[in-house]
N, C-alpha and C positions, 0 to 999 in steps of 0.2 A: 353250441355257439362258435362259429367258424371265424369270426372277426371280433376283436375287440372294439369298444366304443370309439377309441381313437382312430380307427380305420374304417369306420362306416361311411358309406357315401351319403350326401345330403340328397334327400328325395323331396318330392312336392306332390300336394294333392289339392284339388279345387273344391272349395266348399259352396254350399248353396247360397251362402252370403256374398259371393263373388270374390272371396280372399282366396288366394293361392298360398297354402301353408308350407312351410319348410319343416321337415322332420327327419328322424333317424329311427330306425327299427331294428330291433336285435332280439335274440334270446329264442326260447322254444315256443311250444304250441299251447301252453297253459293259457288261462284267462290273462288278458293283457294288462299290464301296469302302465298307465299314461302319466307322465310327470309334468307337472305345472312348474314353471321356472319362477326364479325369485326376481326381485326388483332390478331392472336393468339387464337382466341376464339373457343369454341366447344359448344355442346349442352347444357352444363351446364352453359354457359356464358350468357344466356338469363335470365332476371328478369322474374320469374313466374308471378308476378303481371301484366307485360306487356302482355305477351302471353295470360293469361286468359282473359284480358280485350279485346284483339284483337279478341279472339275466341267466344266472346260472341254471335256473329251473322253470323260468317262465319268460313270455314275450315282454319286452320293455320298449316303450315308445317315448321318445322326447320330441317336443315340438316348439316352434315358435308362434306365439298367439299373434293375432291381427296386428300389423304394423310394426312388429318386432323382428330384428335380425333379418333373416331371408325371407320372410313372409311379406306378402303385398298388403295393401289396406292402411288404415290410419290407427295408431294406438289410442284405444278409448281411455277416457278420463274417469270412468266409473267402474267399479268392481262388477256391477250387474252386467254391463255390456261386455266385459272381459269374460264372464261366465258364459254369456250367450255365444260369444266367438269361440270359446272352447267347446261348447256343445256342437257347434257347426263343424268343428274339426273332428270330433268323434263321430259324427254322422257321416262326414265324407269319408272317413276310414271304415265305416260299417262295423264299428265297435259296439260292444254292449255296455253295461253300466258299470264295469269294473275300472275304476281309475283312482288315482291318488292326487289328492290335491296337494322346502326343502326345501365366524369365522372362527375364531379361536381364542381360547383363554390365555392368560399371560404366563402360564407355567412353561418351562423349557420344553417339556414333551408336547404340549399343545401347539406351541409356536413352531416346533420343528414339523409337527403334522401339517400345520398351515403352509409352510414352505414346500413340503412334499406334494401336497394337493395342488397348489399353484403350479408347480413344475409338471404335474400330469396333465393339467387342463391345458397347458401351452406346448405340450410336447407335439401335439398335431401341427404341422407347418402347411400342408396342402389342403386345399379346399375347405378352409375355415368358414364359419358362418359369417354373415355380414355383422360388423359391430353395431350395437344399438346406438341411437343418436339422441341428441339433446330433446327433440320433441317426444320421444318415447319416454325419456327420464321425466320430463314435466308432466306428461299424462299420467303415468304410473304414480308419480308422487302425489298428484291431485287426488287420484283414486284412493290411495292409502290414506290421506289426510281425512277425506270424507268419511271413508269407511270407519276411521278411528274415533269419530265423534261418538261419545258415550250414549247408549240407548238402551236402557235397561229392559224395555219392552221387547226389543229385537233379541237381546241376549237371552231372555227367558224362553224364546221360541226354540232354542236348541234343545230344550227338555223333551220335545216332541219328537227328536230323531230316534227311529227305531232301528236303524242298520248299525251294524258293528262299527265302531270307530277306534283307531289307534292314534294316540297323541304323543309326540316325541319333541324333545327339546334338550338342550345342553344346560348344565347346572349353573353356568356363568353367562348365559345369553343376555347381552345388555339391550338387545332390540325388542325381543320378546321375552320378558322377565319370566322366569320359571313358575312364579306364582300364578301367573294367568294360565299357564298350562294346567295346573292343579285345579284352578277355578273352573276351566272349561271341561275338565275330566269329571268334576264333581257334578256339573250340570247334565251331562249327556248320560243317560241310562246305560250302564254296563260298559262305559268306554275304558279302554286300557291305556295306562299312562307309563311312559318310560323316560327317565331323566338320566342322561349320559354323563359320566363323571368327567371333570376337568376339561370341559369344552363349552364353547359359546355357540353362536348363531350357525356356524359351520360344522356342528357335531356330527351330521350325516357323512361329511367328507372325512372328518377325523376318525370316527368309528365306523367307517364304511362297511367293514366285514360284519361287525356285530349288528349294525342297523339293517343291513340287508338279510341277515338271518332272522332278526326279529320281525321284519316286514314279511318275509316268507312264511314264517310260523304263524303269523296272524291272518295272512290270505290264505293259508292252507287249512285253517281251522274249519270244522264242519259248520259251525254257526256263520261263518263268513261267506261260504260258497253259496 
Protein backbone atom coordinates (compact mmCIF):
# COMPACT_ATOMS: atom_id res chain seq x y z
CA UNK A 1 0.00 0.00 0.00
CA UNK A 2 1.81 3.10 -1.25
CA UNK A 3 -0.62 5.72 0.11
CA UNK A 4 -2.55 6.07 3.32
CA UNK A 5 -6.31 6.54 3.17
CA UNK A 6 -5.93 10.23 3.96
CA UNK A 7 -3.86 10.69 0.79
CA UNK A 8 -6.03 8.76 -1.67
CA UNK A 9 -7.63 10.61 -4.59
CA UNK A 10 -11.40 10.74 -4.97
CA UNK A 11 -12.34 8.64 -8.00
CA UNK A 12 -15.60 8.24 -9.90
CA UNK A 13 -17.36 5.44 -11.74
CA UNK A 14 -20.70 5.49 -13.58
CA UNK A 15 -23.34 2.89 -12.74
CA UNK A 16 -25.98 1.44 -15.05
CA UNK A 17 -28.57 3.25 -12.90
CA UNK A 18 -27.22 6.61 -14.10
CA UNK A 19 -25.45 7.44 -10.83
CA UNK A 20 -21.85 8.65 -10.85
CA UNK A 21 -20.32 7.17 -7.69
CA UNK A 22 -17.48 8.78 -5.73
CA UNK A 23 -15.10 6.24 -4.21
CA UNK A 24 -11.58 5.58 -2.91
CA UNK A 25 -9.59 2.44 -3.62
CA UNK A 26 -6.56 1.14 -1.71
CA UNK A 27 -4.71 -2.01 -0.65
CA UNK A 28 -3.54 -5.16 -2.38
CA UNK A 29 -4.86 -7.69 -4.85
CA UNK A 30 -6.87 -10.01 -2.60
CA UNK A 31 -10.67 -10.21 -2.78
CA UNK A 32 -11.93 -6.65 -2.24
CA UNK A 33 -13.61 -5.44 0.93
CA UNK A 34 -16.26 -2.83 0.07
CA UNK A 35 -17.35 -0.69 3.03
CA UNK A 36 -20.88 0.70 3.45
CA UNK A 37 -21.01 4.05 5.23
CA UNK A 38 -23.01 4.94 8.34
CA UNK A 39 -25.89 7.42 8.74
CA UNK A 40 -24.99 10.79 7.14
CA UNK A 41 -21.38 9.68 6.54
CA UNK A 42 -19.27 10.20 3.42
CA UNK A 43 -15.77 9.19 2.26
CA UNK A 44 -14.14 11.37 4.90
CA UNK A 45 -16.13 9.80 7.73
CA UNK A 46 -13.91 6.69 7.77
CA UNK A 47 -11.06 6.68 10.28
CA UNK A 48 -7.86 6.43 8.16
CA UNK A 49 -6.24 4.24 10.82
CA UNK A 50 -8.96 1.61 10.34
CA UNK A 51 -8.84 1.69 6.53
CA UNK A 52 -5.03 1.47 6.48
CA UNK A 53 -5.15 -1.50 8.86
CA UNK A 54 -7.79 -3.28 6.77
CA UNK A 55 -5.81 -2.59 3.58
CA UNK A 56 -2.64 -4.18 4.93
CA UNK A 57 -3.33 -7.45 3.12
CA UNK A 58 -6.26 -6.83 0.80
CA UNK A 59 -7.99 -4.32 -1.44
CA UNK A 60 -10.38 -1.98 0.37
CA UNK A 61 -12.95 0.27 -1.33
CA UNK A 62 -15.05 3.01 0.26
CA UNK A 63 -17.82 4.77 -1.66
CA UNK A 64 -20.65 7.28 -1.44
CA UNK A 65 -23.96 5.66 -2.28
CA UNK A 66 -26.48 7.41 -4.55
CA UNK A 67 -27.14 11.03 -3.57
CA UNK A 68 -24.53 11.02 -0.80
CA UNK A 69 -21.41 13.20 -0.67
CA UNK A 70 -19.70 13.37 -4.03
CA UNK A 71 -22.03 10.89 -5.77
CA UNK A 72 -24.80 12.08 -8.07
CA UNK A 73 -28.44 11.07 -7.86
CA UNK A 74 -30.93 11.31 -5.00
CA UNK A 75 -30.58 9.69 -1.60
CA UNK A 76 -33.32 7.02 -1.39
CA UNK A 77 -35.59 6.80 1.65
CA UNK A 78 -35.75 2.99 1.76
CA UNK A 79 -33.10 0.43 2.68
CA UNK A 80 -34.14 -1.67 -0.31
CA UNK A 81 -33.28 1.07 -2.82
CA UNK A 82 -30.02 1.81 -0.99
CA UNK A 83 -29.13 -1.85 -1.44
CA UNK A 84 -29.97 -1.77 -5.15
CA UNK A 85 -27.84 1.35 -5.59
CA UNK A 86 -24.95 -0.35 -3.78
CA UNK A 87 -25.28 -3.38 -6.08
CA UNK A 88 -25.14 -1.02 -9.08
CA UNK A 89 -21.86 0.36 -7.73
CA UNK A 90 -20.44 -3.15 -7.33
CA UNK A 91 -21.43 -3.96 -10.90
CA UNK A 92 -19.88 -0.74 -12.19
CA UNK A 93 -16.63 -1.64 -10.42
CA UNK A 94 -16.80 -5.17 -11.87
CA UNK A 95 -16.49 -6.63 -8.39
CA UNK A 96 -17.47 -10.07 -7.19
CA UNK A 97 -19.64 -10.87 -4.19
CA UNK A 98 -17.08 -10.11 -1.46
CA UNK A 99 -18.25 -7.05 0.43
CA UNK A 100 -18.98 -5.92 3.99
CA UNK A 101 -21.92 -4.42 4.87
CA UNK A 102 -19.40 0.21 10.69
CA UNK A 103 -18.77 6.52 18.79
CA UNK A 104 -17.38 6.00 22.08
CA UNK A 105 -17.94 4.96 25.71
CA UNK A 106 -17.75 7.45 28.59
CA UNK A 107 -14.51 6.04 30.04
CA UNK A 108 -11.37 8.22 29.78
CA UNK A 109 -9.68 5.70 27.46
CA UNK A 110 -12.65 5.50 25.08
CA UNK A 111 -13.19 9.25 25.11
CA UNK A 112 -9.54 9.82 24.22
CA UNK A 113 -9.84 7.25 21.44
CA UNK A 114 -12.78 9.27 20.11
CA UNK A 115 -10.79 12.46 20.06
CA UNK A 116 -7.92 10.68 18.30
CA UNK A 117 -10.29 9.24 15.68
CA UNK A 118 -11.88 12.62 14.92
CA UNK A 119 -8.42 14.16 14.56
CA UNK A 120 -7.44 11.48 12.03
CA UNK A 121 -10.68 11.92 10.07
CA UNK A 122 -10.16 15.69 9.77
CA UNK A 123 -6.41 15.53 9.12
CA UNK A 124 -7.11 15.56 5.39
CA UNK A 125 -7.51 19.17 4.26
CA UNK A 126 -7.28 18.87 0.47
CA UNK A 127 -9.85 17.31 -1.89
CA UNK A 128 -12.25 16.37 0.89
CA UNK A 129 -15.53 14.70 -0.02
CA UNK A 130 -18.67 16.81 -0.43
CA UNK A 131 -20.47 17.18 2.89
CA UNK A 132 -23.80 15.38 3.19
CA UNK A 133 -26.85 17.66 3.15
CA UNK A 134 -30.18 17.82 4.98
CA UNK A 135 -32.03 15.94 2.22
CA UNK A 136 -29.63 13.02 2.60
CA UNK A 137 -30.10 13.10 6.37
CA UNK A 138 -33.90 13.05 6.07
CA UNK A 139 -33.99 10.27 3.47
CA UNK A 140 -31.63 8.06 5.47
CA UNK A 141 -33.52 8.76 8.68
CA UNK A 142 -36.81 7.74 7.05
CA UNK A 143 -35.19 4.57 5.73
CA UNK A 144 -33.80 3.65 9.15
CA UNK A 145 -37.14 4.28 10.88
CA UNK A 146 -39.05 2.15 8.37
CA UNK A 147 -36.44 -0.61 8.53
CA UNK A 148 -36.66 -0.59 12.33
CA UNK A 149 -40.38 -1.40 12.50
CA UNK A 150 -40.58 -4.82 14.25
CA UNK A 151 -41.30 -7.65 11.81
CA UNK A 152 -40.76 -11.07 13.35
CA UNK A 153 -41.45 -12.80 10.03
CA UNK A 154 -38.68 -10.86 8.31
CA UNK A 155 -36.34 -11.44 11.26
CA UNK A 156 -36.82 -15.19 11.04
CA UNK A 157 -35.70 -15.11 7.39
CA UNK A 158 -32.09 -14.56 8.51
CA UNK A 159 -32.06 -18.18 9.73
CA UNK A 160 -31.83 -19.16 6.05
CA UNK A 161 -28.52 -17.34 5.54
CA UNK A 162 -25.92 -19.93 4.54
CA UNK A 163 -22.90 -17.68 4.02
CA UNK A 164 -20.37 -17.05 6.80
CA UNK A 165 -21.25 -13.94 8.82
CA UNK A 166 -19.14 -11.86 11.22
CA UNK A 167 -21.10 -9.66 13.65
CA UNK A 168 -19.31 -7.01 15.71
CA UNK A 169 -20.33 -4.36 18.20
CA UNK A 170 -19.13 -2.35 21.18
CA UNK A 171 -20.17 -3.41 24.66
CA UNK A 172 -21.63 0.04 25.41
CA UNK A 173 -23.27 0.88 22.06
CA UNK A 174 -26.40 2.98 22.83
CA UNK A 175 -27.61 2.99 19.20
CA UNK A 176 -27.50 -0.75 18.46
CA UNK A 177 -27.62 -2.42 21.85
CA UNK A 178 -25.24 -5.40 22.21
CA UNK A 179 -28.15 -7.72 23.05
CA UNK A 180 -29.42 -7.29 19.50
CA UNK A 181 -26.03 -8.39 18.17
CA UNK A 182 -26.30 -11.51 20.34
CA UNK A 183 -29.84 -12.06 19.06
CA UNK A 184 -28.75 -11.79 15.43
CA UNK A 185 -25.77 -14.08 15.98
CA UNK A 186 -28.07 -16.65 17.56
CA UNK A 187 -30.40 -16.61 14.56
CA UNK A 188 -27.81 -16.89 11.77
CA UNK A 189 -26.35 -20.42 11.62
CA UNK A 190 -22.64 -20.44 12.40
CA UNK A 191 -22.36 -16.65 12.77
CA UNK A 192 -19.27 -15.33 14.56
CA UNK A 193 -19.79 -12.63 17.19
CA UNK A 194 -17.22 -10.26 18.69
CA UNK A 195 -18.09 -7.63 21.29
CA UNK A 196 -15.28 -5.10 21.82
CA UNK A 197 -14.70 -3.85 25.38
CA UNK A 198 -15.12 -0.31 26.70
CA UNK A 199 -16.50 0.97 23.39
CA UNK A 200 -19.73 2.14 21.80
CA UNK A 201 -20.97 2.68 18.22
CA UNK A 202 -17.48 3.70 17.08
CA UNK A 203 -15.83 0.50 18.32
CA UNK A 204 -14.29 -0.15 14.91
CA UNK A 205 -12.46 3.20 15.05
CA UNK A 206 -11.45 2.86 18.69
CA UNK A 207 -10.22 -0.72 18.24
CA UNK A 208 -9.19 -0.25 14.62
CA UNK A 209 -6.15 -2.55 14.74
CA UNK A 210 -7.94 -5.38 16.54
CA UNK A 211 -11.07 -5.04 14.39
CA UNK A 212 -9.04 -5.04 11.16
CA UNK A 213 -7.16 -8.14 12.34
CA UNK A 214 -10.43 -9.91 13.20
CA UNK A 215 -11.93 -9.01 9.81
CA UNK A 216 -8.83 -10.27 8.01
CA UNK A 217 -8.90 -13.53 9.99
CA UNK A 218 -12.59 -13.99 9.15
CA UNK A 219 -12.15 -13.23 5.44
CA UNK A 220 -9.07 -15.46 5.19
CA UNK A 221 -10.76 -18.50 6.74
CA UNK A 222 -11.24 -21.39 4.25
CA UNK A 223 -15.00 -21.46 4.79
CA UNK A 224 -15.26 -17.73 3.94
CA UNK A 225 -13.45 -17.87 0.64
